[in-house]
MARZASE-428476 format. One record per residue: residue in three letters; x, y, z of N, C-alpha, C in turn. Coordinates in steps of 0.1 Angstrom, whole numbers, plus 5000, padded with zeros to 4 digits. Example, Ala and Ser with C-alpha at 12.3 -4.5 7.8 and 13.67 -1.06 7.14 Angstrom:
! MARZASE-428476
<pt aa="Ala" n_X="5132" n_Y="4943" n_Z="5078" ca_X="5123" ca_Y="4955" ca_Z="5078" c_X="5132" c_Y="4967" c_Z="5078"/>
<pt aa="Ser" n_X="5128" n_Y="4978" n_Z="5071" ca_X="5137" ca_Y="4989" ca_Z="5071" c_X="5129" c_Y="5000" c_Z="5079"/>
This chain:
! MARZASE-428476
<pt aa="Unk" n_X="6463" n_Y="7233" n_Z="3825" ca_X="6474" ca_Y="7230" ca_Z="3833" c_X="6477" c_Y="7215" c_Z="3832"/>
<pt aa="Unk" n_X="6489" n_Y="7211" n_Z="3835" ca_X="6493" ca_Y="7197" ca_Z="3835" c_X="6488" c_Y="7190" c_Z="3847"/>
<pt aa="Unk" n_X="6487" n_Y="7177" n_Z="3845" ca_X="6482" ca_Y="7168" ca_Z="3856" c_X="6491" c_Y="7169" c_Z="3868"/>
<pt aa="Unk" n_X="6504" n_Y="7170" n_Z="3866" ca_X="6514" ca_Y="7171" ca_Z="3876" c_X="6512" c_Y="7184" c_Z="3885"/>
<pt aa="Unk" n_X="6510" n_Y="7195" n_Z="3878" ca_X="6507" ca_Y="7207" ca_Z="3885" c_X="6494" c_Y="7207" c_Z="3893"/>
<pt aa="Unk" n_X="6484" n_Y="7202" n_Z="3886" ca_X="6471" ca_Y="7201" ca_Z="3893" c_X="6472" c_Y="7192" c_Z="3906"/>
<pt aa="Unk" n_X="6479" n_Y="7181" n_Z="3905" ca_X="6481" ca_Y="7173" ca_Z="3917" c_X="6488" c_Y="7180" c_Z="3928"/>
<pt aa="Unk" n_X="6499" n_Y="7188" n_Z="3924" ca_X="6506" ca_Y="7195" ca_Z="3934" c_X="6497" c_Y="7206" c_Z="3941"/>
<pt aa="Unk" n_X="6489" n_Y="7213" n_Z="3933" ca_X="6480" ca_Y="7223" ca_Z="3939" c_X="6469" c_Y="7217" c_Z="3947"/>
<pt aa="Unk" n_X="6465" n_Y="7205" n_Z="3944" ca_X="6455" ca_Y="7198" ca_Z="3952" c_X="6461" c_Y="7195" c_Z="3966"/>
<pt aa="Unk" n_X="6473" n_Y="7190" n_Z="3966" ca_X="6480" ca_Y="7186" ca_Z="3978" c_X="6482" c_Y="7199" c_Z="3987"/>
<pt aa="Unk" n_X="6485" n_Y="7210" n_Z="3980" ca_X="6488" ca_Y="7222" ca_Z="3987" c_X="6475" c_Y="7228" c_Z="3993"/>
<pt aa="Unk" n_X="6464" n_Y="7227" n_Z="3986" ca_X="6451" ca_Y="7232" ca_Z="3991" c_X="6447" c_Y="7224" c_Z="4004"/>
<pt aa="Unk" n_X="6449" n_Y="7211" n_Z="4003" ca_X="6445" ca_Y="7203" ca_Z="4015" c_X="6453" c_Y="7206" c_Z="4027"/>
<pt aa="Unk" n_X="6466" n_Y="7208" n_Z="4025" ca_X="6475" ca_Y="7212" ca_Z="4036" c_X="6472" c_Y="7226" c_Z="4042"/>
<pt aa="Unk" n_X="6469" n_Y="7235" n_Z="4033" ca_X="6466" ca_Y="7249" ca_Z="4038" c_X="6453" c_Y="7249" c_Z="4045"/>
<pt aa="Unk" n_X="6443" n_Y="7241" n_Z="4042" ca_X="6431" ca_Y="7240" ca_Z="4049" c_X="6433" c_Y="7235" c_Z="4063"/>
<pt aa="Unk" n_X="6442" n_Y="7225" n_Z="4065" ca_X="6445" ca_Y="7220" ca_Z="4078" c_X="6452" c_Y="7230" c_Z="4086"/>
<pt aa="Unk" n_X="6462" n_Y="7237" n_Z="4080" ca_X="6469" ca_Y="7247" ca_Z="4088" c_X="6460" c_Y="7259" c_Z="4092"/>
<pt aa="Unk" n_X="6451" n_Y="7262" n_Z="4084" ca_X="6441" ca_Y="7273" ca_Z="4088" c_X="6433" c_Y="7269" c_Z="4100"/>
<pt aa="Unk" n_X="6429" n_Y="7256" n_Z="4101" ca_X="6422" ca_Y="7251" ca_Z="4112" c_X="6431" c_Y="7252" c_Z="4125"/>
<pt aa="Unk" n_X="6444" n_Y="7250" n_Z="4124" ca_X="6452" ca_Y="7251" ca_Z="4136" c_X="6454" c_Y="7266" c_Z="4141"/>
<pt aa="Unk" n_X="6453" n_Y="7275" n_Z="4131" ca_X="6453" ca_Y="7289" ca_Z="4135" c_X="6467" c_Y="7295" c_Z="4139"/>
<pt aa="Unk" n_X="6478" n_Y="7289" n_Z="4133" ca_X="6491" ca_Y="7295" ca_Z="4136" c_X="6498" c_Y="7300" c_Z="4124"/>
<pt aa="Unk" n_X="6508" n_Y="7307" n_Z="4125" ca_X="6515" ca_Y="7313" ca_Z="4114" c_X="6521" c_Y="7301" c_Z="4105"/>
<pt aa="Unk" n_X="6523" n_Y="7303" n_Z="4092" ca_X="6528" ca_Y="7293" ca_Z="4084" c_X="6540" c_Y="7297" c_Z="4076"/>
<pt aa="Unk" n_X="6549" n_Y="7288" n_Z="4075" ca_X="6561" ca_Y="7290" ca_Z="4067" c_X="6558" c_Y="7283" c_Z="4053"/>
<pt aa="Unk" n_X="6556" n_Y="7291" n_Z="4043" ca_X="6553" ca_Y="7286" ca_Z="4030" c_X="6565" c_Y="7288" c_Z="4021"/>
<pt aa="Unk" n_X="6567" n_Y="7278" n_Z="4013" ca_X="6579" ca_Y="7278" ca_Z="4004" c_X="6574" c_Y="7277" c_Z="3989"/>
<pt aa="Unk" n_X="6582" n_Y="7281" n_Z="3980" ca_X="6580" ca_Y="7279" ca_Z="3966" c_X="6594" c_Y="7277" c_Z="3960"/>
<pt aa="Unk" n_X="6594" n_Y="7267" n_Z="3951" ca_X="6607" ca_Y="7264" ca_Z="3945" c_X="6605" c_Y="7265" c_Z="3930"/>
<pt aa="Unk" n_X="6616" n_Y="7270" n_Z="3923" ca_X="6617" ca_Y="7270" ca_Z="3909" c_X="6630" c_Y="7264" c_Z="3905"/>
<pt aa="Unk" n_X="6632" n_Y="7261" n_Z="3893" ca_X="6645" ca_Y="7254" ca_Z="3890" c_X="6657" c_Y="7263" c_Z="3894"/>
<pt aa="Unk" n_X="6656" n_Y="7276" n_Z="3893" ca_X="6667" ca_Y="7285" ca_Z="3897" c_X="6667" c_Y="7290" c_Z="3911"/>
<pt aa="Unk" n_X="6656" n_Y="7292" n_Z="3917" ca_X="6655" ca_Y="7298" ca_Z="3930" c_X="6646" c_Y="7291" c_Z="3940"/>
<pt aa="Unk" n_X="6647" n_Y="7294" n_Z="3953" ca_X="6638" ca_Y="7289" ca_Z="3963" c_X="6634" c_Y="7301" c_Z="3972"/>
<pt aa="Unk" n_X="6621" n_Y="7302" n_Z="3975" ca_X="6616" ca_Y="7313" ca_Z="3982" c_X="6609" c_Y="7308" c_Z="3995"/>
<pt aa="Unk" n_X="6609" n_Y="7315" n_Z="4006" ca_X="6603" ca_Y="7312" ca_Z="4018" c_X="6597" c_Y="7324" c_Z="4024"/>
<pt aa="Unk" n_X="6585" n_Y="7323" n_Z="4030" ca_X="6578" ca_Y="7334" ca_Z="4037" c_X="6570" c_Y="7329" c_Z="4048"/>
<pt aa="Unk" n_X="6569" n_Y="7337" n_Z="4058" ca_X="6560" ca_Y="7334" ca_Z="4070" c_X="6549" c_Y="7343" c_Z="4069"/>
<pt aa="Unk" n_X="6537" n_Y="7338" n_Z="4069" ca_X="6524" ca_Y="7346" ca_Z="4068" c_X="6517" c_Y="7345" c_Z="4081"/>
<pt aa="Unk" n_X="6509" n_Y="7354" n_Z="4084" ca_X="6501" ca_Y="7355" ca_Z="4097" c_X="6491" c_Y="7343" c_Z="4097"/>
<pt aa="Unk" n_X="6485" n_Y="7340" n_Z="4108" ca_X="6476" ca_Y="7329" ca_Z="4110" c_X="6464" c_Y="7330" c_Z="4100"/>
<pt aa="Unk" n_X="6459" n_Y="7342" n_Z="4098" ca_X="6448" ca_Y="7343" ca_Z="4089" c_X="6452" c_Y="7344" c_Z="4074"/>
<pt aa="Unk" n_X="6464" n_Y="7345" n_Z="4072" ca_X="6469" ca_Y="7346" ca_Z="4058" c_X="6469" c_Y="7360" c_Z="4052"/>
<pt aa="Unk" n_X="6466" n_Y="7370" n_Z="4060" ca_X="6464" ca_Y="7383" ca_Z="4054" c_X="6477" c_Y="7391" c_Z="4053"/>
<pt aa="Unk" n_X="6487" n_Y="7388" n_Z="4061" ca_X="6499" ca_Y="7396" ca_Z="4061" c_X="6512" c_Y="7387" c_Z="4060"/>
<pt aa="Unk" n_X="6521" n_Y="7391" n_Z="4052" ca_X="6534" ca_Y="7384" ca_Z="4051" c_X="6543" c_Y="7391" c_Z="4062"/>
<pt aa="Unk" n_X="6548" n_Y="7382" n_Z="4071" ca_X="6556" ca_Y="7387" ca_Z="4083" c_X="6571" c_Y="7388" c_Z="4080"/>
<pt aa="Unk" n_X="6576" n_Y="7377" n_Z="4074" ca_X="6590" ca_Y="7376" ca_Z="4071" c_X="6592" c_Y="7369" c_Z="4058"/>
<pt aa="Unk" n_X="6602" n_Y="7373" n_Z="4051" ca_X="6606" ca_Y="7367" ca_Z="4038" c_X="6621" c_Y="7364" c_Z="4037"/>
<pt aa="Unk" n_X="6624" n_Y="7354" n_Z="4029" ca_X="6638" ca_Y="7352" ca_Z="4025" c_X="6638" c_Y="7344" c_Z="4012"/>
<pt aa="Unk" n_X="6648" n_Y="7346" n_Z="4004" ca_X="6649" ca_Y="7338" ca_Z="3991" c_X="6664" c_Y="7339" c_Z="3987"/>
<pt aa="Unk" n_X="6666" n_Y="7331" n_Z="3976" ca_X="6679" ca_Y="7332" ca_Z="3970" c_X="6682" c_Y="7344" c_Z="3962"/>
<pt aa="Unk" n_X="6671" n_Y="7353" n_Z="3961" ca_X="6673" ca_Y="7366" ca_Z="3954" c_X="6678" c_Y="7377" c_Z="3964"/>
<pt aa="Unk" n_X="6679" n_Y="7374" n_Z="3977" ca_X="6684" ca_Y="7383" ca_Z="3986" c_X="6699" c_Y="7386" c_Z="3983"/>
<pt aa="Unk" n_X="6704" n_Y="7398" n_Z="3986" ca_X="6717" ca_Y="7402" ca_Z="3983" c_X="6728" c_Y="7393" c_Z="3989"/>
<pt aa="Unk" n_X="6725" n_Y="7388" n_Z="4002" ca_X="6735" ca_Y="7380" ca_Z="4009" c_X="6736" c_Y="7366" c_Z="4002"/>
<pt aa="Unk" n_X="6726" n_Y="7361" n_Z="3996" ca_X="6726" ca_Y="7348" ca_Z="3991" c_X="6727" c_Y="7347" c_Z="3976"/>
<pt aa="Unk" n_X="6727" n_Y="7358" n_Z="3969" ca_X="6727" ca_Y="7358" ca_Z="3955" c_X="6740" c_Y="7353" c_Z="3948"/>
<pt aa="Unk" n_X="6751" n_Y="7355" n_Z="3955" ca_X="6764" ca_Y="7351" ca_Z="3949" c_X="6764" c_Y="7336" c_Z="3949"/>
<pt aa="Unk" n_X="6770" n_Y="7330" n_Z="3939" ca_X="6771" ca_Y="7316" ca_Z="3938" c_X="6759" c_Y="7310" c_Z="3932"/>
<pt aa="Unk" n_X="6758" n_Y="7297" n_Z="3934" ca_X="6747" ca_Y="7289" ca_Z="3928" c_X="6734" c_Y="7291" c_Z="3937"/>
<pt aa="Unk" n_X="6723" n_Y="7293" n_Z="3930" ca_X="6710" ca_Y="7296" ca_Z="3938" c_X="6700" c_Y="7285" c_Z="3937"/>
<pt aa="Unk" n_X="6702" n_Y="7275" n_Z="3929" ca_X="6692" ca_Y="7264" ca_Z="3927" c_X="6696" c_Y="7251" c_Z="3932"/>
<pt aa="Unk" n_X="6704" n_Y="7250" n_Z="3943" ca_X="6708" ca_Y="7237" ca_Z="3948" c_X="6705" c_Y="7236" c_Z="3963"/>
<pt aa="Unk" n_X="6709" n_Y="7225" n_Z="3969" ca_X="6705" ca_Y="7222" ca_Z="3983" c_X="6713" c_Y="7231" c_Z="3992"/>
<pt aa="Unk" n_X="6725" n_Y="7235" n_Z="3989" ca_X="6732" ca_Y="7244" ca_Z="3998" c_X="6725" c_Y="7258" c_Z="3999"/>
<pt aa="Unk" n_X="6721" n_Y="7263" n_Z="3988" ca_X="6714" ca_Y="7276" ca_Z="3988" c_X="6701" c_Y="7275" c_Z="3995"/>
<pt aa="Unk" n_X="6694" n_Y="7263" n_Z="3994" ca_X="6681" ca_Y="7262" ca_Z="4002" c_X="6684" c_Y="7261" c_Z="4017"/>
<pt aa="Unk" n_X="6695" n_Y="7255" n_Z="4021" ca_X="6699" ca_Y="7255" ca_Z="4035" c_X="6701" c_Y="7269" c_Z="4040"/>
<pt aa="Unk" n_X="6708" n_Y="7277" n_Z="4032" ca_X="6711" ca_Y="7291" ca_Z="4036" c_X="6698" c_Y="7299" c_Z="4037"/>
<pt aa="Unk" n_X="6688" n_Y="7297" n_Z="4028" ca_X="6675" ca_Y="7304" ca_Z="4029" c_X="6668" c_Y="7299" c_Z="4042"/>
<pt aa="Unk" n_X="6669" n_Y="7287" n_Z="4045" ca_X="6662" ca_Y="7282" ca_Z="4058" c_X="6668" c_Y="7288" c_Z="4070"/>
<pt aa="Unk" n_X="6682" n_Y="7289" n_Z="4070" ca_X="6688" ca_Y="7296" ca_Z="4082" c_X="6684" c_Y="7311" c_Z="4082"/>
<pt aa="Unk" n_X="6684" n_Y="7317" n_Z="4071" ca_X="6680" ca_Y="7331" ca_Z="4071" c_X="6666" c_Y="7334" c_Z="4075"/>
<pt aa="Unk" n_X="6657" n_Y="7326" n_Z="4071" ca_X="6643" ca_Y="7328" ca_Z="4074" c_X="6641" c_Y="7325" c_Z="4089"/>
<pt aa="Unk" n_X="6648" n_Y="7316" n_Z="4095" ca_X="6647" ca_Y="7313" ca_Z="4109" c_X="6653" c_Y="7325" c_Z="4117"/>
<pt aa="Unk" n_X="6664" n_Y="7330" n_Z="4113" ca_X="6670" ca_Y="7342" ca_Z="4119" c_X="6661" c_Y="7354" c_Z="4119"/>
<pt aa="Unk" n_X="6655" n_Y="7357" n_Z="4107" ca_X="6646" ca_Y="7368" ca_Z="4106" c_X="6633" c_Y="7366" c_Z="4114"/>
<pt aa="Unk" n_X="6628" n_Y="7353" n_Z="4115" ca_X="6616" ca_Y="7350" ca_Z="4123" c_X="6619" c_Y="7353" c_Z="4138"/>
<pt aa="Unk" n_X="6630" n_Y="7349" n_Z="4142" ca_X="6634" ca_Y="7351" ca_Z="4157" c_X="6634" c_Y="7366" c_Z="4160"/>
<pt aa="Unk" n_X="6640" n_Y="7374" n_Z="4150" ca_X="6640" ca_Y="7388" ca_Z="4152" c_X="6626" c_Y="7394" c_Z="4152"/>
<pt aa="Unk" n_X="6617" n_Y="7388" n_Z="4145" ca_X="6603" ca_Y="7393" ca_Z="4145" c_X="6595" c_Y="7388" c_Z="4156"/>
<pt aa="Unk" n_X="6601" n_Y="7379" n_Z="4165" ca_X="6593" ca_Y="7373" ca_Z="4176" c_X="6585" c_Y="7361" c_Z="4173"/>
<pt aa="Unk" n_X="6588" n_Y="7354" n_Z="4162" ca_X="6581" ca_Y="7342" ca_Z="4158" c_X="6590" c_Y="7330" c_Z="4161"/>
<pt aa="Unk" n_X="6585" n_Y="7321" n_Z="4169" ca_X="6593" ca_Y="7309" ca_Z="4172" c_X="6586" c_Y="7296" c_Z="4168"/>
<pt aa="Unk" n_X="6573" n_Y="7296" n_Z="4165" ca_X="6566" ca_Y="7284" ca_Z="4161" c_X="6557" c_Y="7287" c_Z="4149"/>
<pt aa="Unk" n_X="6559" n_Y="7278" n_Z="4139" ca_X="6551" ca_Y="7279" ca_Z="4126" c_X="6546" c_Y="7266" c_Z="4122"/>
<pt aa="Unk" n_X="6538" n_Y="7265" n_Z="4112" ca_X="6534" ca_Y="7253" ca_Z="4105" c_X="6541" c_Y="7253" c_Z="4092"/>
<pt aa="Unk" n_X="6546" n_Y="7242" n_Z="4088" ca_X="6554" ca_Y="7241" ca_Z="4075" c_X="6545" c_Y="7238" c_Z="4063"/>
<pt aa="Unk" n_X="6544" n_Y="7247" n_Z="4054" ca_X="6535" ca_Y="7245" ca_Z="4042" c_X="6545" c_Y="7243" c_Z="4030"/>
<pt aa="Unk" n_X="6546" n_Y="7231" n_Z="4026" ca_X="6556" ca_Y="7228" ca_Z="4015" c_X="6550" c_Y="7231" c_Z="4001"/>
<pt aa="Unk" n_X="6537" n_Y="7236" n_Z="4001" ca_X="6531" ca_Y="7240" ca_Z="3988" c_X="6529" c_Y="7228" c_Z="3979"/>
<pt aa="Unk" n_X="6527" n_Y="7216" n_Z="3984" ca_X="6525" ca_Y="7204" ca_Z="3976" c_X="6537" c_Y="7198" c_Z="3970"/>
<pt aa="Unk" n_X="6549" n_Y="7204" n_Z="3973" ca_X="6562" ca_Y="7198" ca_Z="3968" c_X="6565" c_Y="7186" c_Z="3977"/>
<pt aa="Unk" n_X="6572" n_Y="7176" n_Z="3971" ca_X="6577" ca_Y="7165" ca_Z="3979" c_X="6587" c_Y="7169" c_Z="3989"/>
<pt aa="Unk" n_X="6587" n_Y="7163" n_Z="4001" ca_X="6596" ca_Y="7166" ca_Z="4012" c_X="6609" c_Y="7159" c_Z="4010"/>
<pt aa="Unk" n_X="6617" n_Y="7164" n_Z="4000" ca_X="6631" ca_Y="7159" ca_Z="3998" c_X="6639" c_Y="7169" c_Z="3991"/>
<pt aa="Unk" n_X="6652" n_Y="7167" n_Z="3990" ca_X="6660" ca_Y="7177" ca_Z="3983" c_X="6660" c_Y="7190" c_Z="3989"/>
<pt aa="Unk" n_X="6657" n_Y="7200" n_Z="3981" ca_X="6658" ca_Y="7214" ca_Z="3985" c_X="6648" c_Y="7218" c_Z="3996"/>
<pt aa="Unk" n_X="6636" n_Y="7212" n_Z="3995" ca_X="6625" ca_Y="7215" ca_Z="4004" c_X="6630" c_Y="7210" c_Z="4018"/>
<pt aa="Unk" n_X="6635" n_Y="7198" n_Z="4019" ca_X="6640" ca_Y="7192" ca_Z="4031" c_X="6652" c_Y="7200" c_Z="4037"/>
<pt aa="Unk" n_X="6661" n_Y="7204" n_Z="4028" ca_X="6672" ca_Y="7211" ca_Z="4033" c_X="6668" c_Y="7225" c_Z="4039"/>
<pt aa="Unk" n_X="6658" n_Y="7231" n_Z="4033" ca_X="6653" ca_Y="7244" ca_Z="4039" c_X="6647" c_Y="7241" c_Z="4052"/>
<pt aa="Unk" n_X="6639" n_Y="7231" n_Z="4053" ca_X="6632" ca_Y="7228" ca_Z="4066" c_X="6642" c_Y="7224" c_Z="4077"/>
<pt aa="Unk" n_X="6652" n_Y="7216" n_Z="4074" ca_X="6662" ca_Y="7212" ca_Z="4084" c_X="6670" c_Y="7224" c_Z="4089"/>
<pt aa="Unk" n_X="6674" n_Y="7233" n_Z="4079" ca_X="6682" ca_Y="7244" ca_Z="4083" c_X="6673" c_Y="7254" c_Z="4092"/>
<pt aa="Unk" n_X="6661" n_Y="7255" n_Z="4089" ca_X="6652" ca_Y="7264" ca_Z="4097" c_X="6650" c_Y="7258" c_Z="4111"/>
<pt aa="Unk" n_X="6649" n_Y="7245" n_Z="4112" ca_X="6648" ca_Y="7238" ca_Z="4125" c_X="6661" c_Y="7240" c_Z="4133"/>
<pt aa="Unk" n_X="6672" n_Y="7238" n_Z="4127" ca_X="6685" ca_Y="7239" ca_Z="4134" c_X="6687" c_Y="7253" c_Z="4139"/>
<pt aa="Unk" n_X="6682" n_Y="7263" n_Z="4133" ca_X="6684" ca_Y="7276" ca_Z="4137" c_X="6673" c_Y="7281" c_Z="4146"/>
<pt aa="Unk" n_X="6665" n_Y="7272" n_Z="4152" ca_X="6655" ca_Y="7276" ca_Z="4163" c_X="6641" c_Y="7278" c_Z="4159"/>
<pt aa="Unk" n_X="6637" n_Y="7275" n_Z="4147" ca_X="6623" ca_Y="7276" ca_Z="4143" c_X="6616" c_Y="7263" c_Z="4146"/>
<pt aa="Unk" n_X="6605" n_Y="7263" n_Z="4153" ca_X="6598" ca_Y="7250" ca_Z="4156" c_X="6586" c_Y="7248" c_Z="4147"/>
<pt aa="Unk" n_X="6585" n_Y="7236" n_Z="4141" ca_X="6574" ca_Y="7231" ca_Z="4134" c_X="6573" c_Y="7216" c_Z="4133"/>
């Protein structure tokens, strides 16, 4: 693997260990050049409770790899989390820098009522 990917995975591992200590559900994200994915997993990490991505039918039209699409995914994941009875999560950015699409997703989720 490349040094860049190794560094990202190292950062992700450190964050996930800290979140596991807290014992709350986590909102983990993954981004690729074309899409962005978000899911909320249970506190122990054994079950995926809620998912949203740019592959969903509602969000698939238009561009899927930009900040606007990430904001829509953030709003959708917050809406689905509220419907599932989840209001507080820990944000797991999977080692990605907190800017651009990652920040847009987080801000949209916060604006729509998800606390982290």
